[in-house]
C-alpha positions in Angstrom: 92.6 -1.5 -96.0 90.6 -1.5 -92.8 91.0 2.1 -92.3 89.8 2.7 -96.0 86.6 0.7 -95.2 85.8 2.2 -91.6 86.2 5.7 -93.3 83.3 4.9 -95.5 81.1 4.1 -92.5 80.8 0.6 -93.5 81.6 -1.0 -90.3 78.9 1.2 -88.3 75.4 0.1 -87.6 74.2 3.1 -89.1 74.1 3.5 -93.1 74.7 6.7 -95.0 72.1 7.6 -97.3 74.5 7.3 -100.3 75.6 4.1 -99.1 71.7 3.0 -98.9 71.3 4.2 -102.7 74.7 2.4 -103.8 73.2 -0.8 -102.3 69.7 -0.6 -103.8 71.4 0.4 -107.4 73.7 -2.9 -106.7 70.7 -5.2 -106.1 68.9 -3.6 -109.2 72.0 -4.3 -111.2 72.4 -7.5 -110.0 68.8 -8.4 -111.2 69.3 -6.8 -114.3 72.7 -7.8 -115.7 73.8 -10.1 -113.2 77.3 -10.0 -111.0 79.5 -7.8 -113.6 82.2 -7.1 -111.3 83.2 -10.0 -108.7 85.0 -9.1 -105.2 88.5 -9.2 -105.3 90.5 -10.9 -102.5 94.2 -11.2 -101.9 95.9 -14.7 -101.4 94.9 -14.9 -97.7 91.2 -14.2 -98.8 91.1 -10.6 -97.6 88.8 -8.3 -99.5 90.5 -5.8 -101.7 87.4 -4.5 -103.4 83.7 -5.4 -103.1 82.5 -4.3 -99.6 79.4 -2.8 -101.0 78.5 -6.1 -103.3 79.0 -8.4 -100.3 76.7 -6.1 -98.3 74.1 -6.9 -100.8 74.8 -10.3 -101.5 77.3 -12.6 -99.0 77.5 -15.0 -101.7 78.6 -12.5 -104.4 81.4 -14.1 -106.7 84.7 -13.6 -105.9 87.9 -13.6 -107.7 91.3 -14.4 -105.6 94.6 -12.8 -106.9 97.3 -15.2 -105.8 99.9 -12.8 -106.7 98.8 -10.3 -104.3 100.2 -10.9 -100.7 101.4 -7.5 -99.2 99.6 -4.6 -98.0 101.5 -2.6 -100.8 100.0 -5.1 -103.4 96.5 -4.8 -102.0 96.6 -1.0 -101.9 98.1 -0.9 -105.7 95.1 -3.1 -106.7 92.7 -1.0 -104.7 93.9 2.2 -106.1 93.7 0.6 -109.8 90.2 -0.7 -109.4 88.5 2.4 -107.5 90.5 5.5 -109.0 90.3 4.1 -112.6 86.9 2.4 -112.6 84.6 4.6 -110.5 84.2 8.3 -109.1 85.0 8.4 -105.4 85.6 11.1 -103.2 88.8 13.4 -102.4 89.0 11.6 -98.9 89.1 8.0 -100.1 91.3 8.9 -102.8 93.8 10.7 -100.2 93.6 7.7 -97.8 94.7 5.0 -100.2 97.4 7.3 -101.6 98.9 8.3 -98.3 98.8 4.6 -96.8 100.9 3.8 -99.9 102.9 6.9 -98.9 103.4 5.4 -95.6 104.6 2.0 -96.6 107.4 4.1 -98.8 108.2 6.2 -95.9 109.2 3.3 -93.8 111.1 1.6 -96.6 113.4 4.7 -96.5 112.0 6.7 -99.5 112.5 10.5 -98.8 109.8 13.3 -99.4 112.8 15.6 -100.5 116.0 14.7 -102.3 118.5 17.0 -104.0 120.4 15.5 -106.7 123.3 17.2 -108.7 123.1 16.8 -112.5 124.7 18.2 -115.7 122.2 20.0 -118.1 122.8 19.8 -122.0 125.2 22.9 -121.9 127.3 21.1 -119.5 126.5 23.3 -116.4 126.0 21.5 -113.1 122.4 21.8 -111.6 120.7 20.8 -108.5 117.4 19.1 -108.9 114.9 18.3 -106.1 112.3 15.7 -106.2 110.0 13.6 -104.0 111.2 10.1 -103.8 107.9 8.9 -102.3 105.4 10.8 -105.0 107.7 9.6 -107.7 107.0 5.7 -106.3 103.7 6.2 -106.1 103.3 7.6 -109.7 105.3 4.6 -110.9 103.0 2.0 -109.3 99.8 3.5 -110.0 100.8 3.9 -113.7 98.6 6.7 -114.5 95.4 5.8 -112.6 95.7 9.3 -110.8 97.7 12.2 -112.5 101.3 13.2 -110.7 99.8 16.7 -109.6 96.8 15.1 -108.1 99.0 12.8 -105.9 101.0 15.6 -105.0 97.9 17.6 -103.7 96.8 14.4 -101.7 99.9 13.7 -99.9 99.9 15.0 -96.2 102.8 17.4 -94.9 104.9 14.4 -93.7 105.3 13.1 -97.3 106.2 16.4 -99.1 109.0 17.8 -97.5 110.9 16.0 -94.6 113.1 19.1 -94.1 110.3 21.4 -93.4 107.2 19.2 -92.3 106.6 21.2 -89.3 106.2 24.3 -91.5 104.0 22.5 -93.6 102.2 21.4 -90.7 101.6 25.1 -89.3 100.9 26.4 -92.9 97.8 23.7 -93.1 96.8 24.2 -89.7 96.8 28.0 -89.9 95.0 27.8 -93.3 92.3 25.3 -92.1 91.4 27.3 -88.8 90.3 29.9 -91.5 87.8 27.3 -93.1 84.8 26.1 -91.5 85.0 22.8 -89.7 81.9 21.7 -92.0 83.8 22.5 -95.3 86.6 20.5 -94.0 84.5 17.6 -93.0 82.8 17.9 -96.4 86.0 17.8 -98.2 86.8 14.4 -96.3 90.4 14.6 -95.0 89.4 11.7 -93.0 91.5 10.8 -89.8 93.7 13.8 -90.4 91.0 16.1 -89.1 91.0 14.3 -85.7 94.7 14.1 -85.6 95.3 17.8 -86.1 92.5 19.1 -84.0 91.3 16.4 -81.5 88.0 17.2 -79.7 88.4 21.0 -80.8 87.4 20.0 -84.2 84.1 18.1 -83.1 83.4 21.6 -80.7 83.9 23.7 -83.8 81.8 21.2 -85.7 79.0 21.2 -82.9 78.9 25.2 -83.0 78.6 25.8 -86.4 75.7 23.1 -86.7 73.8 25.2 -83.9 74.1 28.3 -85.9 73.2 26.6 -89.3 70.1 25.3 -87.9 68.9 28.4 -86.3 69.7 30.4 -89.4 67.6 27.9 -91.4 64.8 27.9 -89.0 64.6 31.6 -89.0 64.9 31.9 -92.7 62.1 29.1 -93.1 59.8 30.8 -90.6 60.2 34.1 -91.9 59.1 33.3 -95.6 56.3 31.0 -94.2 53.1 32.8 -95.2 50.7 30.9 -93.0 53.2 31.1 -89.9 53.5 34.8 -90.5 49.8 35.3 -91.1 49.0 33.4 -88.0 51.3 35.5 -85.5 50.3 38.9 -87.2 46.8 37.9 -86.6 47.4 37.0 -82.7 49.8 40.1 -82.3 46.7 42.3 -83.8 44.3 41.0 -81.8 46.5 42.0 -78.5 48.1 45.0 -79.8 45.4 46.9 -81.9 47.1 47.0 -85.1 50.3 48.9 -84.1 52.8 48.1 -87.0 55.7 48.4 -84.9 54.6 46.3 -82.3 53.7 43.6 -84.8 56.9 43.6 -86.2 58.8 43.5 -83.0 56.7 41.0 -81.3 56.8 39.1 -84.6 60.8 38.9 -84.6 60.3 37.8 -80.8 58.4 35.0 -81.7 60.4 34.1 -84.4 63.6 33.8 -81.9 61.6 31.8 -79.5 59.8 29.4 -81.4 62.1 26.7 -80.2 60.0 23.8 -81.2 60.5 24.3 -84.9 64.1 25.3 -84.3 64.9 22.0 -82.5 63.2 20.2 -85.5 65.3 21.8 -88.0 68.6 21.2 -85.6 67.6 17.7 -85.4 67.5 17.4 -89.2 70.8 19.2 -89.5 72.4 17.2 -86.7 71.6 13.9 -88.7 73.1 15.0 -91.8 76.1 16.2 -89.9 76.2 12.8 -88.0 76.0 10.8 -91.3 79.0 12.8 -92.9 80.8 12.7 -89.4 80.6 8.6 -89.5 82.1 8.7 -93.0 84.9 11.1 -92.7 86.0 10.8 -89.3 87.1 7.8 -87.4 86.8 7.7 -83.5 90.5 8.0 -81.8 
């Protein structure tokens, strides 16, 4: 549960804009209709659900679930509450489901089991199934569909006999996807585990390119910026159109002040997303 809270950026000093909006909405809701949803705690007093509510009001009413004593119990309750009551991001769903998968993996359940069965015509057949996935489907009782659970599971919990092949496949596929897209899809700690510092370097490079492209596009269509530069160039080069356009493009590339401003804006967006989706090693 702690990794679940850290992934949301709730244990950092800086709050993501979406978290700030959610806290504002919670404050408004509390004033209007009261504390509809209590904070849920396990038998030891640990928070299962309700971190945002406690951030808004540390005295928010709580309910203790005395029968919830294990990490498995806590994750099952968290899954039912979060997946069933409100819309949450793919990364958050995946983290809850894979935390459960790890528990069952440690208990000895296998990602791939082959079982011989007799069909209705009396023929012997071999059936393959995933004990880990089936167990999660069972305990979540429809909170999330079986097909989605299969998509959220990390390769380790999909097919033990070919987990390395899965890792190679996913790594090859994701290397062709931008680091920014991976981050927005919120694969959580898997990003850091798979790519390490290379992922951050890729993200930095993409951020620089994104900032430069955005800055150029903004300036290129800024009528006042263009008019001012054209006037200056005409004064200097006596109305030569070719020279005007050449120098305009040079000025566009070299307006570092504006480009740095755009970079700062994009960096803020990137760092906020990073704080939500990737926990520092």
